[in-house]
C-alpha positions in Angstrom: 36.5 97.5 8.6 33.8 97.0 11.2 34.7 97.1 14.8 33.6 94.5 17.3 30.7 96.7 18.7 29.4 97.5 15.3 29.5 93.9 14.2 27.5 93.0 17.3 25.0 95.9 16.5 24.7 94.6 12.9 24.0 91.1 14.1 21.7 92.2 16.7 19.7 94.4 14.0 19.6 91.3 11.7 18.3 89.1 14.5 15.7 91.8 15.5 14.3 92.1 11.9 14.0 88.3 11.5 12.2 88.1 14.6 9.8 90.9 13.6 9.2 89.1 10.3 8.5 85.9 12.0 6.1 87.3 14.4 4.1 89.4 11.7 3.9 86.3 9.4 2.5 84.1 12.1 0.3 86.9 14.0 -3.6 86.3 13.7 -4.7 88.6 16.6 -5.5 92.3 15.7 -4.5 93.3 19.3 -1.1 91.7 19.1 -0.6 92.9 15.5 -1.3 96.5 16.5 1.5 96.2 19.4 4.0 94.9 16.7 3.0 97.7 14.4 3.8 100.2 17.4 7.2 98.5 17.9 8.2 98.8 14.5 7.4 102.5 14.6 9.4 103.0 17.6 12.2 100.9 16.3 12.4 103.0 13.0 11.7 100.2 10.6 8.9 101.7 8.8 10.8 104.3 6.5 8.9 105.4 3.3 11.8 104.0 1.2 11.9 100.4 2.6 8.4 98.9 2.1 9.4 95.3 3.4 7.9 95.7 6.8 5.0 97.8 5.4 4.0 94.9 3.2 4.3 92.5 6.0 1.9 94.7 8.1 -0.7 94.9 5.1 -0.6 91.3 5.0 -1.0 90.9 8.8 -4.0 93.4 8.9 -5.8 91.6 6.0 -5.3 88.3 7.7 -6.9 89.9 10.8 -9.7 91.3 8.8 -8.7 94.9 9.4 -9.0 96.4 5.9 -8.9 100.1 7.2 -5.5 99.4 8.8 -4.1 97.6 5.9 -5.2 100.5 3.5 -3.7 103.1 5.6 -0.3 101.4 5.7 -0.6 100.9 1.8 -1.4 104.8 1.3 1.9 105.5 3.4 4.2 103.7 1.0 5.7 106.2 -1.3 7.4 103.7 -3.5 5.1 100.7 -4.0 6.5 97.6 -5.4 4.7 94.8 -7.1 4.4 93.1 -3.7 2.7 96.1 -2.1 0.2 96.3 -4.8 -0.5 92.5 -4.8 -0.8 92.1 -1.0 -3.2 95.0 -0.6 -5.1 93.4 -3.6 -5.2 90.1 -1.8 -6.2 91.6 1.4 -9.4 93.2 -0.1 -10.0 89.8 -1.9 -9.7 87.6 1.0 -12.1 89.6 3.1 -14.9 89.7 0.4 -14.2 93.5 -0.7 -14.4 92.8 -4.4 -15.0 96.2 -5.7 -12.2 97.7 -3.7 -10.0 94.7 -5.0 -10.8 95.5 -8.5 -10.2 99.1 -8.0 -6.5 98.3 -6.7 -6.2 96.0 -9.6 -7.3 98.5 -12.3 -4.8 101.2 -10.8 -2.1 98.9 -10.6 0.5 99.7 -13.2 0.6 97.2 -16.0 4.4 96.6 -15.7 3.8 95.6 -12.1 1.1 93.2 -12.9 2.2 89.4 -12.7 0.6 86.0 -12.4 0.1 86.4 -8.7 -2.1 89.7 -9.0 -4.2 88.3 -11.8 -4.6 85.0 -9.7 -5.8 87.1 -6.7 -8.4 88.9 -8.8 -9.7 85.6 -10.4 -10.0 84.0 -7.2 -11.7 86.9 -5.6 -14.5 86.7 -8.3 -14.7 83.0 -8.1 -15.0 82.9 -4.4 -17.6 85.4 -4.6 -19.5 83.3 -7.1 -19.2 85.7 -10.1 -17.9 83.4 -12.7 -18.7 85.7 -15.4 -16.1 88.3 -14.2 -13.7 85.7 -13.4 -13.8 84.4 -16.9 -13.3 87.9 -18.2 -10.1 88.4 -16.1 -9.1 85.2 -17.3 -9.5 86.1 -21.1 -7.8 89.5 -20.4 -4.8 87.8 -18.7 -4.5 85.8 -21.9 -4.8 88.9 -24.2 -2.0 90.6 -22.0 0.2 87.5 -22.6 0.3 86.3 -19.0 0.6 82.5 -18.9 -1.7 81.1 -16.3 -0.3 78.6 -13.7 -1.9 75.9 -11.8 -3.2 78.2 -9.2 -4.9 80.3 -11.9 -6.6 77.3 -13.3 -7.7 75.8 -10.0 -9.2 79.1 -9.0 -11.3 79.8 -12.0 -12.4 76.2 -12.3 -13.5 76.1 -8.8 -15.6 79.2 -9.4 -17.2 77.5 -12.4 -18.0 74.5 -10.4 -19.9 76.7 -7.8 -21.9 78.7 -10.5 -22.8 75.7 -12.9 -21.0 77.5 -15.8 -20.3 74.6 -18.0 -19.5 76.4 -21.2 -17.1 78.6 -19.6 -15.4 75.7 -17.9 -15.1 73.9 -21.3 -13.6 77.0 -22.8 -11.0 76.9 -20.1 -10.3 73.4 -20.4 -9.7 73.7 -24.3 -7.1 76.6 -23.4 -4.9 74.2 -21.3 -2.1 72.2 -22.9 -3.4 68.7 -22.5 0.2 67.5 -21.3 0.0 70.1 -18.3 -3.5 68.8 -17.4 -2.5 65.0 -17.5 0.6 65.7 -15.5 -0.7 68.2 -12.9 -3.1 66.2 -10.6 -4.4 69.4 -9.0 -5.5 70.9 -12.2 -7.0 67.5 -13.6 -9.0 67.1 -10.2 -10.4 70.6 -10.4 -11.6 69.6 -14.1 -13.1 66.3 -12.8 -14.8 68.4 -9.9 -16.1 71.1 -12.2 -17.6 68.8 -14.7 -19.3 66.7 -12.0 -20.8 69.9 -10.3 -22.0 71.0 -13.6 -23.7 67.7 -14.3 -21.5 66.6 -17.1 -20.7 63.0 -15.8 -19.3 61.9 -19.2 -16.7 64.6 -19.4 -15.8 64.1 -15.5 -15.2 60.3 -16.1 -13.1 60.9 -19.5 -11.0 63.4 -17.5 -10.7 61.1 -14.6 -9.8 58.1 -16.6 -7.2 60.2 -18.8 -5.2 61.4 -15.7 -1.9 59.6 -15.2 -1.7 60.4 -11.5 -4.6 60.4 -9.1 -4.6 61.1 -5.3 -7.4 60.6 -2.6 -8.9 64.2 -3.7 -9.2 63.1 -7.3 -11.0 59.9 -6.4 -13.2 62.0 -4.1 -14.1 64.5 -6.7 -15.1 61.7 -9.1 -17.3 59.9 -6.4 -18.9 63.3 -5.5 -19.7 63.7 -9.1 -21.5 60.4 -9.4 -23.3 61.0 -6.0 -24.4 64.6 -6.8 -25.9 63.6 -10.2 -28.0 60.6 -8.8 -25.5 57.9 -9.4 -24.9 56.7 -6.0 -24.3 53.1 -6.9 -21.5 54.1 -9.1 -20.2 56.3 -6.4 -20.0 53.1 -4.1 -18.4 51.1 -7.0 -15.9 53.7 -7.5 -14.9 53.4 -3.7 -14.5 49.7 -3.9 -12.2 50.2 -7.0 -10.2 52.5 -5.2 -9.5 50.2 -2.5 -8.8 47.3 -5.0 -6.2 49.5 -6.6 -4.4 50.0 -3.2 -5.4 53.7 -2.7 -5.8 54.4 1.1 -9.0 56.4 1.5 -9.1 59.4 3.6 -11.9 61.2 5.6 -13.3 62.9 2.7 -13.5 59.6 0.7 -15.4 58.0 3.5 -17.6 60.9 3.8 -18.6 60.9 0.1 -19.2 57.0 0.0 -21.4 57.0 3.1 -23.4 59.9 1.6 -23.9 57.8 -1.5 -25.1 54.7 0.6 -27.6 57.1 2.3 -28.7 58.3 -0.9 -29.0 54.8 -2.4 -30.6 53.3 0.6 -27.9 50.7 0.7 -27.4 49.9 4.3 -25.7 46.7 3.7 -22.9 48.3 2.0 -23.0 51.3 4.4 -22.4 48.9 7.5 -19.5 47.3 5.5 -17.9 50.9 5.0 -18.5 51.8 8.5 -16.5 48.8 9.6 -13.8 49.7 7.1 -13.9 53.4 8.6 -13.4 51.9 12.0 -10.5 49.8 11.1 -8.9 52.8 9.3 -9.2 55.0 12.5 -11.7 57.2 11.0 -14.9 56.5 13.2 -13.6 59.2 15.7 -13.3 61.8 12.9 -16.3 64.2 13.2 -16.9 64.6 9.5 -16.9 60.6 9.3 -19.2 60.4 12.1 -21.6 63.1 10.9 -21.9 61.1 7.7 -22.5 57.9 9.5 -25.2 59.5 11.6 -26.9 60.9 8.4 -26.5 57.6 6.6 -28.2 55.6 9.5 -31.0 58.1 10.1 -32.0 58.2 6.3 -32.3 54.3 6.6 -34.5 54.9 9.7 -31.9 53.0 12.0 -32.4 56.0 14.5 -31.0 53.9 17.6 -28.0 53.4 15.5 -27.7 57.1 14.6 -28.1 58.0 18.2 -25.2 55.5 19.1 -22.9 57.2 16.7 -23.6 60.5 18.3 -23.3 59.4 21.9 -20.0 57.5 21.2 -18.4 60.6 19.6 -15.5 61.6 21.9 -15.9 65.2 21.0 -19.1 66.9 19.4 -19.2 70.0 17.2 -22.3 71.9 16.0 -22.2 70.1 12.7 -22.8 66.7 14.4 -25.3 68.1 16.8 -27.2 69.7 13.9 -27.2 66.5 12.1 -28.9 64.7 14.9 -31.3 67.4 15.2 -32.0 67.2 11.4 -32.4 63.4 11.8 -35.1 63.7 14.5 -36.9 66.3 12.6 -37.0 64.4 9.3 -37.9 61.3 10.8 -41.1 63.1 12.5 -39.7 63.1 16.2 -40.2 67.0 16.4 -40.1 66.8 20.2 -36.9 65.0 20.6 -35.5 67.4 18.0 -36.4 70.4 20.0 -34.7 68.8 23.1 -31.6 68.4 21.0 -31.8 72.1 20.1 -32.1 73.3 23.8 -29.2 71.0 24.8 -27.0 72.8 22.1 -27.8 76.0 23.5 -27.0 74.8 27.1 -23.7 73.4 25.9 -22.7 76.9 24.8 -22.5 76.2 21.0 -22.7 79.1 18.7 -26.1 78.3 16.9 -26.0 78.7 13.2 -28.8 79.3 10.5 -29.2 75.5 9.9 -29.7 75.0 13.6 -32.5 77.5 13.9 -34.2 76.4 10.8 -34.2 72.7 12.0 -35.5 73.8 15.5 -38.4 75.7 13.8 -39.1 72.7 11.6 -39.2 70.4 14.6 -41.7 73.0 16.5 -44.1 73.2 13.4 -44.0 69.4 13.0 -45.5 68.9 16.5 -47.5 72.0 16.5 -45.3 73.3 19.5 -46.0 76.9 19.0 -44.9 78.0 22.4 -41.5 76.4 21.9 -41.4 78.0 18.3 -42.0 81.4 20.0 -38.9 80.7 22.3 -36.9 80.0 19.1 -38.3 83.2 17.7 -37.2 85.2 20.6 -33.7 83.7 20.4 -33.6 85.0 16.8 -34.8 88.6 17.6 -31.6 89.0 19.8 -29.4 88.2 16.8 -30.6 90.3 13.7 -27.7 88.7 11.6 -29.8 85.5 11.4 -33.2 87.0 12.0 -33.1 89.0 8.7 -32.1 86.0 6.7 -34.6 85.2 4.0 -34.2 81.4 5.0 -35.0 82.1 8.7 -38.0 84.1 7.9 -39.2 81.6 5.6 -38.9 79.0 8.5 -40.7 81.1 10.7 -43.7 81.6 8.5 -43.7 77.8 7.8 -43.6 77.2 11.7 -46.4 79.6 12.5 -48.5 78.5 9.5 -48.3 75.0 10.6 -49.4 75.7 14.0 -52.4 77.9 12.7 -51.1 81.0 13.9 -51.8 82.8 10.5 -51.7 86.4 12.0 -47.9 86.0 13.1 -47.2 84.1 9.9 -48.5 86.9 7.8 -46.9 89.6 9.8 -43.4 87.9 9.2 -44.3 87.6 5.7 -45.4 91.3 5.0 -42.2 92.5 7.1 -39.7 90.5 4.9 -37.3 92.7 3.2 -36.9 90.4 0.3 -39.3 87.5 -0.7 -38.4 84.5 -2.8 -40.7 81.7 -4.3 -40.4 79.6 -1.0 -41.8 82.8 0.9 -44.7 83.1 -1.3 -45.5 79.1 -1.3 -44.8 79.2 2.7 -47.6 81.7 3.2 -49.9 80.2 0.6 -49.5 76.7 2.4 -50.4 78.4 5.8 -53.7 79.6 4.4 -54.4 76.8 2.2 -53.9 74.2 5.0 -56.5 75.9 7.1 -59.1 76.4 4.5 -58.8 80.1 4.1 -59.7 80.1 0.4 -60.3 84.0 0.0 -56.7 84.9 1.6 -55.1 82.0 -0.5 -56.4 83.2 -3.8 -55.8 86.9 -3.0 -52.1 86.1 -2.3 -52.0 83.9 -5.4 -53.3 87.1 -7.5 -50.7 89.3 -5.7 -47.8 86.9 -6.3 -48.6 87.1 -10.1 -49.0 90.9 -10.1 -45.5 91.3 -8.2 -43.8 89.1 -11.2 -43.3 85.9 -9.1 -44.0 82.8 -11.5 -45.9 80.2 -9.6 -44.7 76.7 -9.7 -46.0 73.3 -9.0 -46.1 73.7 -5.3 -47.9 77.1 -5.6 -50.8 75.3 -7.6 -50.8 72.4 -5.1 -51.7 75.0 -2.4 -54.3 76.7 -4.6 -56.0 73.5 -5.5 -55.8 72.3 -1.8 -57.7 75.5 -0.7 -60.2 74.9 -3.4 -60.7 71.4 -2.1 -61.2 72.3 1.3 -63.6 75.1 0.4 -65.5 72.8 -2.0 -64.9 75.1 -5.0 -65.0 72.7 -7.9 -65.2 75.3 -10.6 -62.4 77.3 -9.5 -60.3 74.1 -9.0 -61.0 73.1 -12.6 -60.2 76.6 -13.8 -56.7 76.5 -12.2 -56.1 72.8 -13.3 -56.8 74.0 -16.9 -54.6 77.2 -16.7 -51.7 75.6 -15.1 -49.9 74.5 -18.4 -51.4 76.8 -20.7 -50.9 80.2 -19.0 -48.1 79.3 -16.6 -46.1 76.4 -18.1 -46.4 74.3 -15.0 -46.7 70.6 -15.9 -49.6 68.8 -14.1 -48.3 66.4 -11.5 -50.0 63.6 -9.4 -50.4 65.8 -6.3 -52.7 68.4 -8.3 -54.9 65.4 -9.6 -54.9 64.2 -5.9 -56.3 67.5 -4.9 -59.1 67.3 -7.6 -59.7 63.7 -6.5 -60.2 64.9 -2.9 -62.4 67.7 -4.0 -64.8 65.5 -6.0 -64.9 63.1 -3.2 -65.8 65.8 -0.8 -68.7 66.8 -3.1 -69.8 63.0 -3.2 -69.0 62.6 -6.9 -67.3 59.3 -6.2 -67.7 58.1 -9.8 -65.9 60.9 -11.4 -63.4 60.8 -8.6 -62.6 57.2 -9.3 -62.3 57.7 -13.1 -59.8 60.5 -12.8 -57.8 58.5 -10.1 -57.8 55.4 -12.5 -56.4 57.7 -15.2 -53.2 58.8 -13.1 -52.5 55.7 -11.3 -51.1 57.4 -8.2 -50.8 56.2 -4.8 -51.6 59.6 -3.5 -54.7 59.8 -5.8 -56.1 56.5 -4.7 -55.6 57.5 -0.9 -57.5 60.7 -1.5 -60.2 58.6 -3.2 -60.1 55.9 -0.2 -60.7 58.8 2.1 -63.8 59.8 0.1 -65.0 56.3 0.1 -64.8 56.3 3.9 -66.5 59.7 4.4 -69.5 58.4 2.2 -69.4 54.6 3.7 -68.8 53.1 0.2 -67.3 49.9 1.2 -67.2 48.3 -2.3 -65.5 51.3 -3.8 -63.1 51.5 -0.7 -62.1 47.8 -1.2 -61.2 48.6 -5.0 -59.2 51.8 -3.9 -57.3 49.8 -1.2 -56.3 47.1 -3.6 -54.9 49.7 -5.9 -53.0 51.6 -3.3 -51.4 48.1 -2.3 -50.4 47.2 -5.8 -48.6 50.5 -6.1 -47.2 50.6 -2.6 -47.2 47.2 -1.1 -45.4 48.1 2.4 -47.9 51.0 3.0 -50.1 49.9 5.9 -52.4 53.0 5.6 -55.0 51.4 3.3 -55.6 48.6 5.7 -56.4 51.1 8.4 -58.7 53.2 6.1 -60.4 50.3 4.7 -61.2 48.8 8.1 -62.6 52.1 9.5 -64.5 52.4 6.3 -66.3 49.1 7.2 -66.9 50.1 10.6 -68.4 53.4 9.5 -70.6 51.4 7.2 -71.8 49.2 9.9 -72.8 52.0 12.1 -74.6 53.5 9.5 -76.7 50.4 8.9 -77.2 50.1 12.6 -78.5 53.6 12.7 
């Protein structure tokens, strides 16, 4: 029988163990975590035979991104339980160490593998964007007789959504018991989301309609499916139906429908939803505020977009970036750069999107000195500077500003180049009439195995036009589809029209333009008419542009200046 003192000691020990357990479960600071680790050692709680606190330490170190500490604890455990293996696997997976996670998974005794460990491995591959390996693990899991649960299905379907692996997603769908799908709202929602992101709207809608229970996330998945696949009006209609059915929208629902309104250009409905969001108490929500700003700016209601920004009680980097992008895309580069400077002064940690938008702002107004300041900021943070997207933006900025030497240096120093990189440097040279450099880069692009696309040929044809190289332009036009499988588009014809116009071959230019019926082509022809003072042909071109685009005022300006130029020639 325990004495009173012994009983007090036992109670104290139990209380102390529970305290350590609670502290380790909540700890998110590596400094605090190491102090707790040391306390556990001094208290004698880390014996080789008892893995309870060791497992908690592994989980804590994994949560604090200290994988080496987690692995050291794992290696010190003489008798590893299923929890030890699974927690170590999860620590690797959560921190993106996929290879090490797979190594732990493969070494784990088959008798200890349970649905949690299989789920960890599937989730690791899915989050890394490797749907193929996630699917292989899923099939292997089935072969081993391990029944998947809702976490398994949600994890793997989320991976397919990211990788556009529609056939794999359908295969998983077929393997799931239909009753389970219809009853589990999370699995049903994951299927709607997967089909939507993979572009199969019919299957997404069929799954949505079949579900017995739907929540706000389900409705949002279907709205996003419509919006992401160009059916913005259906997304708006679904939001209205959601309200009719008495489902109270959340912030994600408002974000989706406002983005749909922006895509559809439906400002009337957008204003109504803005009012509804305000009544529902969501206008101060940063995600909703950002979507409102985007919607108004895309509808060219820039004053209203700025009001949304200014009225936000708190502002995060996403809202600031939305304002920056709005200014850049609307052609207000100077204002965009000021926003970037303000963000820096406010002490925000600038991300990749901020730097790219700032460089676009500088390029749009040919502000090379400001662009150099952004470039200098990037040089202090190589994590971003070495990004292909950032370097592409630098090439584009210097190219727009006519600083071809700097653009070329960045291009040549890039560790990896994509098609955007090549098109960026080609645009820089083509824009400034550097025909030889443009064609040399085009040849090199082909030799390095990078297939040209429609933008590539627009650049090459533009360079030919600026240089007056008709035979070369005709050669590239003829070779596009036959040699490279690139379909001729209106921009390519417009380049040819521009070239014919520059060479004074207005009759041929008009015949080509008449065949493509393109506003861009007729504007190019109208410019040629102005250059040669042909008022009669300019009148026909202006009339055709206005029929194709009644709201375009540019034809009036060009035709008026053509008449003025013609009168000057007559007086001369």
